[in-house]
C-alpha positions as CSV (number, residue, x, y, z in Angstrom):
1,M,114.9,120.6,97.6
2,A,111.4,120.8,99.1
3,L,109.7,119.9,95.8
4,V,112.1,116.5,95.5
5,L,110.9,115.6,99.0
6,G,107.7,116.3,98.5
7,G,107.4,114.4,95.0
8,W,108.7,111.5,96.6
9,L,106.3,111.5,99.6
10,F,104.0,111.8,96.5
11,L,105.1,108.6,95.1
12,L,104.6,106.8,98.4
13,H,101.2,108.1,98.9
14,I,100.4,106.3,95.2
15,R,101.9,103.3,96.1
16,M,99.8,103.1,99.7
17,I,96.7,103.8,97.4
18,V,96.9,100.6,95.3
19,S,98.1,98.4,98.2
20,P,95.6,95.6,98.9
21,A,96.5,95.5,102.2
22,P,95.1,97.2,105.5
23,Q,97.6,100.0,106.4
24,E,96.0,100.9,109.9
25,M,94.3,98.7,112.4
26,R,90.8,100.1,111.9
27,E,90.8,100.8,108.2
28,G,89.0,97.5,107.6
29,A,85.9,98.8,109.5
30,V,85.1,101.5,106.3
31,V,85.3,98.5,103.8
32,W,82.7,96.8,106.3
33,I,80.6,99.8,106.3
34,T,80.1,100.1,102.6
35,R,79.7,96.3,101.9
36,L,76.6,96.7,104.1
37,L,75.5,99.6,102.0
38,L,76.2,97.6,99.0
39,E,74.0,94.8,100.4
40,G,71.0,97.2,101.1
41,R,71.5,96.7,104.8
42,N,71.4,99.6,107.2
43,P,74.8,100.0,109.4
44,Y,73.2,102.2,112.0
45,D,70.0,99.8,112.5
46,L,70.0,97.8,115.7
47,A,70.0,94.5,114.4
48,E,73.4,95.2,112.8
49,L,74.9,96.7,115.8
50,P,77.6,96.7,117.3
51,A,79.6,94.6,114.3
52,S,78.9,97.8,112.0
53,A,79.4,100.6,114.5
54,N,80.6,103.4,112.7
55,V,81.5,106.4,115.1
56,Y,82.1,108.9,112.1
57,G,79.5,109.8,109.5
58,I,77.7,108.4,106.9
59,F,78.6,110.9,104.3
60,Y,82.2,109.1,103.3
61,H,80.7,105.9,102.6
62,L,77.8,107.7,100.7
63,V,80.3,109.4,98.2
64,A,82.5,106.0,98.2
65,W,79.4,103.8,97.4
66,P,78.9,104.3,93.9
67,L,82.7,103.8,92.9
68,A,82.5,100.8,95.0
69,L,79.5,99.7,92.9
70,I,81.3,100.1,89.4
71,F,84.9,99.2,90.7
72,G,84.4,96.9,93.6
73,N,84.5,97.3,97.4
74,G,88.1,97.8,98.4
75,F,90.7,99.7,100.1
76,T,92.2,101.3,96.9
77,V,88.7,102.5,96.0
78,H,88.2,104.4,99.4
79,R,91.5,105.7,99.4
80,T,91.2,107.1,96.0
81,V,88.4,109.2,97.3
82,S,90.9,110.6,100.1
83,A,93.1,111.2,97.8
84,L,90.6,113.3,95.5
85,S,89.9,115.1,98.5
86,I,93.2,115.8,99.4
87,L,94.0,117.1,96.0
88,G,91.0,119.2,96.3
89,A,92.1,120.5,99.6
90,C,95.0,121.7,98.2
91,L,93.6,123.4,95.5
92,L,91.3,125.4,97.9
93,L,94.2,126.2,100.2
94,Y,96.2,127.4,97.2
95,R,93.2,129.5,95.9
96,L,92.5,131.1,99.5
97,L,96.1,131.8,99.9
98,R,96.1,133.7,96.2
99,G,93.0,135.4,97.3
100,E,95.1,136.5,100.3
101,R,97.5,138.3,97.9
102,V,100.5,135.3,98.7
103,D,102.6,135.2,95.6
104,P,102.5,131.6,93.8
105,V,106.0,130.5,95.0
106,F,105.1,131.4,98.8
107,A,101.5,130.1,98.5
108,S,102.7,126.7,97.1
109,C,105.2,126.5,100.2
110,G,101.9,126.5,102.2
111,V,100.1,123.8,100.1
112,L,103.1,121.5,100.2
113,L,103.2,121.7,104.2
114,F,99.6,121.1,104.2
115,Y,100.0,118.2,101.7
116,A,102.7,116.8,104.0
117,S,100.1,117.0,107.0
118,S,97.5,115.7,105.2
119,L,99.3,112.4,104.5
120,Y,100.1,111.8,108.2
121,F,98.8,108.8,110.0
122,V,95.1,107.8,108.9
123,A,94.3,110.7,107.2
124,P,95.0,109.4,103.6
125,L,93.5,106.0,104.3
126,A,90.0,104.6,103.8
127,R,88.8,107.3,106.3
128,P,86.5,110.2,106.2
129,D,88.9,112.8,107.5
130,S,90.3,114.0,104.1
131,L,86.8,114.4,102.6
132,G,85.8,116.3,106.0
133,V,88.6,118.5,105.6
134,L,87.7,119.2,101.9
135,L,84.4,120.2,103.0
136,S,85.2,122.3,105.9
137,L,87.8,124.2,103.4
138,A,85.1,124.5,100.6
139,S,82.9,126.2,103.7
140,M,85.6,128.0,104.8
141,T,86.2,129.3,101.1
142,L,82.5,130.5,101.2
143,V,82.4,131.9,104.6
144,F,85.4,133.3,105.6
145,R,85.2,136.5,104.1
146,D,85.3,140.2,105.1
147,R,82.0,141.1,103.5
148,V,80.1,137.6,103.8
149,T,76.6,137.5,101.8
150,P,73.6,135.7,103.2
151,G,73.7,133.4,99.7
152,A,77.3,132.7,100.2
153,F,76.7,132.1,104.0
154,L,74.0,129.2,103.2
155,I,75.9,127.6,100.5
156,G,79.0,127.5,103.0
157,L,76.5,126.1,105.5
158,C,75.5,123.6,103.1
159,C,79.2,122.6,102.8
160,A,79.5,122.3,106.7
161,L,76.4,120.6,107.0
162,M,78.2,117.9,104.6
163,A,81.1,117.9,106.8
164,L,79.1,117.4,109.7
165,A,77.9,114.0,108.4
166,T,81.1,113.0,107.8
167,K,83.2,113.8,110.5
168,V,81.4,116.1,113.5
169,Y,84.2,118.9,114.4
170,L,85.0,119.5,110.8
171,A,81.6,121.5,110.5
172,Y,83.1,124.5,112.3
173,P,83.5,127.1,109.6
174,P,79.7,128.7,109.9
175,F,79.6,128.7,113.4
176,V,83.2,130.3,113.6
177,M,81.9,132.9,111.4
178,A,79.0,133.5,113.1
179,A,80.9,134.1,116.3
180,Y,83.4,136.6,114.2
181,V,80.3,138.3,112.7
182,F,78.8,138.7,116.4
183,L,81.9,140.1,117.9
184,F,83.3,142.4,115.1
185,V,80.8,143.3,112.5
186,S,77.1,143.1,113.3
187,R,75.8,141.3,116.6
188,P,72.0,141.0,115.0
189,R,73.6,139.3,111.6
190,G,75.9,137.3,113.9
191,L,73.4,135.9,116.1
192,A,71.1,135.1,112.7
193,Y,73.9,133.3,111.2
194,G,74.7,131.4,114.8
195,L,71.1,130.7,115.1
196,T,70.7,129.4,111.7
197,S,74.0,127.1,111.4
198,V,72.5,125.6,115.2
199,A,69.0,124.7,113.6
200,A,70.4,123.6,110.3
201,A,72.8,121.2,112.1
202,V,70.2,120.0,114.6
203,S,67.5,119.5,111.9
204,L,70.1,117.4,110.0
205,L,71.1,115.1,112.8
206,F,67.1,114.7,113.3
207,A,67.2,113.7,109.7
208,L,69.5,111.2,109.7
209,S,68.3,109.6,113.2
210,T,65.3,109.1,110.8
211,F,66.6,107.1,108.3
212,Y,69.6,105.6,110.5
213,P,68.2,104.8,113.9
214,A,71.3,104.7,116.0
215,Y,73.2,107.6,114.2
216,V,73.3,110.2,116.5
217,S,74.2,107.8,119.3
218,L,77.5,106.7,117.8
219,S,78.8,109.4,115.6
220,V,77.9,112.2,118.5
221,V,76.9,110.8,121.8
222,G,79.7,107.9,121.6
223,N,82.3,110.4,120.5
224,A,81.4,112.9,123.3
225,Q,81.6,110.7,126.1
226,T,84.9,108.8,125.2
227,G,87.8,109.4,127.7
228,Y,89.4,112.8,126.9
229,G,92.0,113.3,130.0
230,D,95.4,112.4,129.0
231,A,97.5,115.6,129.8
232,D,100.7,113.9,128.8
233,H,99.5,113.3,125.5
234,L,98.2,116.6,124.8
235,W,101.8,118.3,125.3
236,R,103.3,115.5,123.5
237,Q,101.2,115.8,120.4
238,T,101.5,119.6,120.4
239,S,105.3,119.8,120.9
240,D,105.7,117.0,117.8
241,W,103.1,119.3,115.9
242,L,105.3,122.5,116.4
243,V,108.3,120.4,114.9
244,F,106.4,118.9,112.1
245,S,105.0,122.1,111.0
246,L,108.4,123.6,111.6
247,P,107.9,126.5,108.7
248,L,104.4,127.2,110.1
249,T,105.7,127.5,113.7
250,L,108.5,129.8,112.5
251,G,106.1,132.0,110.6
252,L,103.8,132.1,113.8
253,I,106.9,133.0,115.9
254,F,107.8,135.8,113.3
255,S,104.3,137.2,113.2
256,A,103.9,137.2,117.2
257,V,107.1,139.5,116.8
258,Q,105.8,141.6,114.1
259,G,102.7,142.1,116.0
260,V,104.3,143.2,119.1
261,A,106.8,145.6,117.1
262,G,103.3,147.3,115.8
263,V,104.0,146.4,112.1
264,R,101.7,148.0,110.0
265,S,99.9,145.0,108.4
266,F,99.3,144.2,111.9
267,R,97.6,147.2,113.4
268,G,94.0,146.7,112.5
269,W,94.2,143.4,114.5
270,R,94.0,145.1,117.8
271,T,90.3,146.1,116.9
272,R,89.6,143.4,114.6
273,P,91.7,140.5,113.8
274,S,91.6,138.7,110.3
275,V,88.9,135.9,110.1
276,F,91.4,133.2,109.5
277,A,93.5,134.1,112.9
278,F,90.1,134.4,114.5
279,G,89.3,130.9,113.3
280,A,92.7,129.5,114.1
281,A,92.5,131.0,117.8
282,V,88.9,129.6,118.3
283,N,90.2,126.1,116.7
284,A,93.2,125.9,119.1
285,G,91.0,126.6,121.9
286,V,88.9,123.7,121.3
287,F,91.8,121.8,121.1
288,F,93.6,122.7,124.1
289,Y,90.3,122.8,126.2
290,V,88.6,119.6,124.7
291,L,90.0,117.5,121.8
292,G,93.7,117.4,122.8
293,W,93.2,115.3,125.5
294,H,92.1,112.3,123.7
295,P,94.8,109.8,124.0
296,G,94.1,108.1,120.6
297,A,94.4,110.9,117.9
298,H,98.0,112.2,117.6
299,M,98.1,115.2,115.8
300,T,95.1,114.7,113.8
301,Y,93.1,117.2,115.4
302,L,95.6,119.9,115.0
303,F,96.3,118.9,111.7
304,Q,92.8,118.8,110.6
305,L,91.6,122.0,112.6
306,V,94.6,124.3,113.3
307,T,96.9,123.9,110.5
308,P,94.8,125.0,107.4
309,V,93.3,127.9,109.0
310,L,96.4,129.2,110.8
311,I,98.5,128.6,107.3
312,L,95.8,131.2,106.2
313,A,96.3,133.4,108.9
314,V,100.1,133.8,108.9
315,W,101.4,133.0,105.5
316,P,99.7,136.6,104.3
317,H,102.0,138.9,106.9
318,I,105.0,136.6,106.5
319,G,105.3,136.9,102.8
320,R,105.3,140.3,102.8
321,S,108.7,140.5,104.4
322,A,111.8,139.2,102.8
323,W,113.8,137.5,105.3
324,P,111.3,136.0,107.6
325,R,109.8,134.8,104.2
326,A,113.1,133.6,103.2
327,V,113.8,131.8,106.8
328,V,109.9,130.1,106.8
329,A,110.8,128.5,103.0
330,A,113.7,127.2,103.7
331,A,112.7,125.3,106.7
332,L,110.4,123.4,104.6
333,P,112.8,120.9,103.5
334,L,114.0,120.8,106.7
335,A,110.9,120.0,108.2
336,F,110.4,116.8,105.5
337,V,113.6,115.5,106.6
338,L,113.0,115.8,110.3
339,N,109.5,114.2,109.6
340,A,110.6,111.4,107.7
341,H,110.3,108.8,110.4
342,Y,106.7,109.4,110.1
343,F,106.4,107.4,106.9
344,P,107.2,104.1,105.1
345,L,110.1,105.2,103.2
346,T,110.6,102.6,100.7
347,F,108.4,100.5,98.7
348,A,109.7,97.4,100.3
349,R,107.9,98.0,103.5
350,F,104.8,97.9,101.5
351,T,105.7,94.5,99.8
352,A,106.7,92.8,103.0
353,A,103.7,94.0,104.7
354,E,101.7,92.7,101.7
355,Q,103.0,89.2,102.1
356,G,101.6,89.0,105.8
357,F,98.0,89.8,104.8
358,A,98.2,87.4,101.8
359,Q,98.7,84.9,104.5
360,V,96.1,85.8,106.7
361,S,93.6,86.0,103.4
362,R,94.5,82.3,102.4
363,L,93.8,81.1,105.9
364,I,90.3,83.1,105.4
365,D,89.3,81.9,102.2
366,G,90.0,78.2,103.6
367,E,87.3,78.5,106.4
368,E,83.7,79.4,105.9
369,H,83.1,80.7,109.7
370,V,86.0,82.9,110.9
371,L,86.2,85.0,114.1
372,G,88.7,87.8,113.8
373,S,89.8,90.9,115.8
374,T,90.2,94.4,114.3
375,E,93.2,94.2,112.3
376,V,91.4,91.5,109.6
377,A,88.0,93.2,109.3
378,G,88.6,94.4,106.1
379,L,90.0,90.9,104.9
380,L,86.9,89.4,106.2
381,A,84.6,92.1,104.7
382,L,86.2,91.5,101.1
383,A,86.1,87.8,101.6
384,G,82.3,87.9,102.1
385,R,82.5,86.6,105.8
386,P,80.7,88.7,108.5
387,V,82.7,91.0,111.0
388,F,82.0,90.8,114.6
389,D,85.1,93.2,115.5
390,S,85.5,96.2,113.1
391,G,87.7,98.0,115.7
392,Q,84.8,100.3,116.5
393,S,82.6,97.8,117.8
394,E,84.2,97.6,121.2
395,Y,83.2,101.6,121.8
396,F,79.4,100.9,120.9
397,W,78.9,100.6,125.0
398,E,80.1,104.1,125.2
399,T,76.9,105.2,122.9
400,A,74.1,104.9,125.3
401,L,72.8,108.2,127.0
402,K,70.6,107.7,129.8
403,L,68.7,110.9,129.6
404,P,65.9,110.3,127.2
405,V,66.6,112.6,124.1
406,P,64.3,112.8,120.9
407,G,66.4,111.3,118.1
408,L,68.3,109.0,120.1
409,A,68.1,105.5,120.3
410,P,67.3,104.6,124.3
411,A,69.9,103.6,126.3
412,S,68.0,100.3,127.5
413,L,67.9,99.3,123.8
414,L,71.5,99.8,123.1
415,S,72.5,98.1,126.2
416,A,70.4,95.0,125.9
417,R,71.4,95.1,122.0
418,W,75.2,95.0,123.1
419,D,74.6,92.1,125.8
420,T,73.0,89.7,123.2
421,F,75.6,90.7,120.9
422,V,78.3,89.5,123.2
423,A,76.0,86.6,124.5
424,E,76.1,85.3,121.0
425,M,79.6,85.5,120.1
426,E,80.5,83.7,123.1
427,S,77.9,81.1,122.6
428,D,79.6,80.8,119.2
429,I,83.0,80.2,120.8
430,T,82.1,77.9,123.2
431,S,80.3,75.8,120.6
432,A,83.3,76.0,118.4
433,R,81.3,77.1,115.6
434,F,84.5,79.1,114.1
435,G,86.8,77.2,112.3
436,L,89.2,79.8,112.7
437,I,89.6,82.5,115.2
438,I,92.2,85.5,114.4
439,R,92.8,87.5,117.4
440,N,95.3,90.0,118.7
441,R,96.9,90.0,122.1
442,R,95.3,93.4,123.0
443,H,92.5,93.4,125.7
444,G,89.5,93.6,123.3
445,L,85.9,92.3,121.9
446,I,87.1,88.7,121.8
447,P,87.5,87.1,125.2
448,L,91.1,85.4,125.5
449,D,89.9,83.1,128.2
450,L,87.0,81.7,126.5
451,V,89.1,80.9,123.6
452,S,91.8,79.7,125.2
453,R,89.5,77.0,127.1
454,H,87.5,76.1,123.8
455,Y,90.4,76.4,121.2
456,R,94.1,75.8,120.8
457,Q,96.7,78.3,119.3
458,T,97.9,76.8,116.0
459,G,100.2,79.7,114.8
460,T,101.1,83.2,114.8
461,I,101.5,85.5,111.9
462,D,103.2,89.1,112.4
463,L,101.3,92.0,110.7
464,D,102.5,95.3,109.5
465,F,100.7,98.3,108.8
466,A,103.1,100.2,106.8
467,W,101.8,103.4,106.7
468,A,100.6,103.8,110.5
469,S,103.8,102.2,111.3
470,Q,101.7,99.8,113.4
471,R,103.1,96.4,114.0
472,W,102.2,93.5,116.6
473,P,101.4,89.6,116.1
474,V,98.0,87.7,115.8
475,D,97.5,84.4,117.0
476,L,96.0,81.9,115.0
477,W,93.2,79.4,116.9
478,A,91.7,76.3,115.6
479,P,88.7,74.2,117.8
480,Q,90.0,71.5,120.1
481,G,89.9,68.1,118.7
482,Q,89.2,69.0,115.1
483,P,92.3,69.3,112.5
484,S,94.1,72.5,112.3
485,P,93.7,74.6,109.3
486,P,96.8,74.4,106.9
487,V,99.0,77.5,108.1
488,P,101.1,79.0,105.7
489,S,104.7,78.3,105.8
490,A,106.1,81.8,106.8
491,A,103.7,81.9,109.8
492,R,105.1,80.6,113.1
């Protein structure tokens, strides 16, 4: 049954990959950044910001760039990179489980659970998440060993540095391993590994800031200064993750019981836990102390930081006991059923959503100057139009660090660039330069009061981001005193 349900999820995944419509409100930002690279422009140059703001790393775009050059820029190219990354991560996880002496059937159950978690929300879309997870697992394969050699550690560190340039927090394996070696194996060696990892990370960030002036400000400072204070969301996403990961939750309970009961396979953990258990504990601590308080990433940090390491910690011990193993395996199809509401369950959902975005594309094609909110950033980028609001542009003001730090763009320059950008956009709105404005109803980058003074609303289109289950209307605005652009009959 789990294979059947997993197979249907795989078919939905393929259907999502080939969809021409954005599947999440900020997915278009990735297409826009890759377009800038294809045009030879630097998305981290102050002259391009904040329209080109990218709070993630550059490595995902560098991987997608040659594919976009050959096959054309678009959602499918980027989602294919994510899909291949998920496939690679599943293969690495299976290899690691087999290396921990988990039999093929039970290892496959763990991989199926990991695959389902890798398809949740934004991870399989045109986003860097899946590539970052692949790189962290590749690093883990090399450094999470009982006897890691200096050569293996350095190669694993290189994988982690690529993860650092993809999504910062996914560079954790060498840092976790350094702490593990320091605490349980050899303090001098652990200290050497830790200092090497820190020095390599700082050097990479400094080198990136040389080529991309605002890189560290956006990918590190901007994320660090985002609000982390939603306790309700912390507990809500934790409880949702426990249900989504039902087999893993049961396995964790069984492991805790076996540990308390003094089962033979757990006796050594009292003096030296497995590196995977240590890594899962460290990552869970980071989640509960810092990342889990962020209100905008529901279960994402748990799936990327905790799930793969915890599977590797729990699965080998559960697999040795007949009835706990049977209960955990039997919970997998139940978990698929309980989590079905997180996914679009039919192809029809994609087809209907694509019709709404096709209407928007036709409107964009009919106007030379279009201002759009984040939902249509990808469509604007693919139509050759400039993008003002990528969905990450509005966070640009959070990237300024008042304390002067070498390698960081000065706060005064960032603030001045933000003020200039906003003033230019508002001037274009006031002068009715845009023949069409497509705006959502959120409090965002495009000022509604200014738009309503110089434009009139001509219609509304309901947009459905099928994979992310996001749905809301966007309003169409035309300059006052000018003929309205032709609005598709399906729009209202």
